C-alpha positions in Angstrom: 2.0 -14.3 16.8 4.9 -13.4 14.5 6.8 -10.1 14.7 9.6 -8.7 12.7 11.9 -6.6 14.8 14.7 -4.2 13.8 16.0 -1.8 16.4 13.0 0.2 17.8 10.7 -1.1 15.0 8.4 -4.0 15.7 6.1 -5.1 12.9 3.3 -7.6 13.3 2.6 -9.8 10.3 0.7 -12.8 9.1 1.2 -15.5 6.5 -1.1 -17.9 4.7 -0.6 -20.4 1.9 2.5 -21.5 0.0 4.1 -20.8 -3.4 5.7 -17.7 -4.8 5.6 -14.8 -2.3 2.8 -12.2 -2.6 3.0 -9.2 -0.3 -0.4 -7.8 0.4 -0.5 -4.2 1.7 -3.7 -3.5 3.5 -5.8 -0.4 2.8 -7.0 2.0 5.4 -4.6 4.9 5.3 -2.3 5.3 8.3 -4.6 3.2 10.3 -4.2 0.2 8.0 -4.3 -3.0 10.1 -5.0 -6.7 9.3 -8.3 -6.7 11.2 -9.6 -3.4 10.0 -8.7 -4.2 6.4 -10.4 -7.6 6.6 -13.6 -5.9 7.8 -13.6 -3.2 5.1 -11.9 -4.6 2.0 -13.8 -5.3 -1.2 -12.5 -8.9 -1.0 -10.3 -11.0 1.2 -7.0 -11.1 -0.7 -5.3 -13.5 1.7 -8.1 -16.0 1.3 -8.4 -15.5 -2.5 -4.7 -16.1 -3.3 -3.3 -18.4 -0.6 -4.1 -21.4 -2.7 -1.3 -20.5 -5.1 0.9 -18.0 -3.3 2.7 -17.5 0.0 0.6 -14.5 1.1 2.2 -12.1 3.6 0.5 -9.1 5.2 1.2 -6.8 8.1 -0.1 -4.0 10.4 1.2 -0.6 9.3 3.7 0.9 11.7 1.9 3.0 14.3 -1.6 2.3 13.0 -4.1 2.9 15.7 -5.6 -0.5 16.7 -2.7 -2.4 15.3 0.3 -4.2 16.8 3.1 -2.6 14.8 5.1 0.2 16.3 8.2 2.3 15.6 9.6 5.8 15.6 7.8 8.6 13.8 10.4 9.4 11.2 9.4 13.0 10.4 12.0 13.6 7.7 11.2 10.4 5.7 7.7 9.2 6.2 7.1 7.3 3.0 10.6 5.7 3.2 10.1 4.6 6.8 7.1 2.5 5.8 9.0 1.2 2.8 11.8 0.2 5.1 9.3 -2.0 7.0 8.1 -3.6 3.8 11.6 -4.4 2.5 12.8 -5.3 6.0 10.0 -7.9 6.4 10.8 -9.5 3.1 14.5 -9.6 4.2 13.5 -11.1 7.6 11.5 -13.9 5.8 14.4 -14.6 3.4 12.5 -13.4 0.4 14.3 -11.8 -2.5 11.8 -11.4 -5.4 8.1 -11.1 -4.8 4.7 -10.0 -6.2 2.9 -7.2 -4.4 -0.8 -6.2 -4.2 -1.7 -3.0 -2.4 -5.0 -1.3 -1.6 -5.6 2.4 -1.0 -2.4 3.7 0.6 -0.7 0.6 -0.8 -0.7 2.4 -4.2 1.9 5.0 -3.2 3.7 2.4 -1.1 4.1 0.2 -4.2 5.4 3.0 -6.3 8.0 3.7 -3.6 8.9 0.0 -3.5 9.4 0.1 -7.2 11.7 3.0 -6.7 13.6 1.6 -3.8 13.8 -2.1 -4.8 13.0 -2.3 -8.6 14.8 -5.6 -9.1 12.8 -7.4 -6.3 9.2 -6.6 -7.3 8.2 -9.0 -10.1 4.8 -7.4 -10.8 2.3 -5.2 -8.9 -1.4 -4.8 -8.4 -2.7 -1.4 -7.3 -6.3 -1.7 -6.1 -8.3 1.5 -5.5 -5.0 3.4 -5.1 -4.6 6.7 -3.2 -3.6 9.8 -5.1 -3.6 13.5 -4.9 -6.6 15.4 -6.2 -5.7 18.9 -7.5 -8.9 20.2 -6.0 -8.4 18.5 -2.6 -4.6 18.8 -1.9 -5.0 18.8 1.9 -7.4 15.9 2.1 -5.0 13.4 3.6 -3.3 15.9 5.9 -6.6 17.1 7.3 -8.1 13.6 7.7 -5.1 12.2 9.5 -4.7 15.2 11.8 -8.2 14.5 12.9 -8.5 10.7 12.8 -4.9 9.3 13.2 -2.7 11.8 15.0 -4.7 12.5 18.2 -5.2 8.8 19.0 -1.5 8.0 18.3 -0.3 10.9 20.5 -2.6 9.9 23.4 -1.1 6.4 23.5 2.5 7.3 22.7 4.1 9.8 25.2 7.2 10.0 22.9 5.1 11.6 20.1 3.6 15.1 20.1 1.0 16.7 17.9 3.7 19.0 16.6 5.7 15.9 15.5 2.6 14.4 13.9 1.9 17.7 12.1 5.4 17.8 10.7 5.2 14.1 9.7 1.9 14.6 7.8 3.1 17.8 6.3 6.1 16.1 4.9 4.1 13.0 3.8 1.2 14.7 2.1 2.1 18.4 1.4 5.8 18.3 0.5 5.0 16.6 -2.8 1.3 17.1 -3.0 0.9 15.8 -6.6 0.1 12.7 -8.5 0.9 9.5 -6.3 3.0 11.3 -3.7 6.0 9.0 -3.8 7.2 9.1 -7.4 7.1 11.4 -10.4 5.4 11.0 -13.7 8.8 10.6 -15.3 9.5 7.7 -13.0 6.2 6.0 -13.9 7.0 6.5 -17.7 10.3 4.7 -17.2 9.0 1.9 -15.0 9.1 -1.4 -16.9 7.6 -3.5 -14.1 4.2 -5.1 -15.0 1.4 -3.2 -13.3 -2.4 -3.9 -13.0 -4.6 -1.0 -11.8 -8.0 -1.5 -10.3 -9.3 2.1 -10.3 -11.8 3.6 -7.8 -13.3 7.1 -7.6 -13.8 8.5 -4.1 -12.0 11.5 -2.7 -9.0 9.5 -1.5 -8.9 7.3 -4.5 -9.1 9.5 -7.6 -10.0 7.8 -10.8 -8.1 10.3 -12.9 -4.8 9.7 -11.1 -5.2 5.9 -11.2 -5.9 6.1 -14.9 -3.0 8.5 -15.6 -0.6 6.2 -13.9 -1.9 3.3 -15.9 -1.5 5.2 -19.2 2.0 6.3 -18.3 3.4 3.0 -17.2 4.6 1.1 -20.3 3.6 -2.4 -19.0 0.3 -1.5 -17.3 -3.1 -3.0 -17.5 -6.4 -1.7 -16.2 -9.3 -3.7 -14.8 -12.9 -3.0 -15.5 -14.5 0.1 -13.8 -16.5 0.2 -11.7 -15.4 -3.2 -10.3 -16.7 -3.0 -6.7 -20.3 -2.0 -7.5 -22.4 -3.9 -8.0 -20.8 -6.6 -5.9 -21.3 -9.2 -8.6 -18.5 -7.6 -10.5 -15.9 -8.2 -7.8 -15.3 -11.9 -8.8 -14.5 -10.7 -12.3 -11.9 -8.3 -11.0 -10.4 -11.0 -8.8 -10.1 -13.3 -11.8 -8.3 -10.5 -13.7 -5.9 -10.2 -10.8 -5.3 -14.0 -10.6 -4.6 -14.1 -14.4 -2.2 -11.2 -14.1 -0.3 -12.7 -11.2 -0.1 -16.0 -12.9 1.2 -14.5 -16.1 4.1 -12.7 -14.3 4.9 -15.3 -11.6 8.3 -16.8 -12.2 8.2 -20.4 -13.3 
């Protein structure tokens, strides 16, 4: 089983297929792991795209039920995870890559575009997370109940006070839009983007569409694309066409 290690960080990852690299960021919030995502995702992205791409995915650092671990970086939560994404690509000797992210992968992708703009060739944001004005504490509350207690129980070096500070910084310090970047950043971002909107409390349709409208090189898939299930193959074809159009020759 492959691991990428850097200091106290240990990231479990998997690869499938060959071709131009495609980083696939699982959904599932702070408990995003390869198995949990495979069980709950609208479609199996690794299976769908491994025929044309070198697909790479990973367990999120400190996800309950996963194999990745590392410090709880209270002062820089989003950047700590982005360090893992960039670090894994460096570990694999990959410079430029495509990326597709589900759920929490949306904010992660925007942070990747901020941190490593020259490396991300194009990005697909599927059912991206965002901040609802009427539910600003949604992610903080859910993770204090469903992520933090389990993590603290298995990690004696982490306390509930640390988890509280981590989540407060992650989801309350910039409780607007997509958490990791501003609207001005999105307006100036020239990277090709494809958005597959959703509309549940954690995946606000309005925020997904606003980001697509602001980004100058953005496209939007059909909506709804997950229900009925017969629509999912059409959305997958759109993703495949988008990736092919922006994949370097």
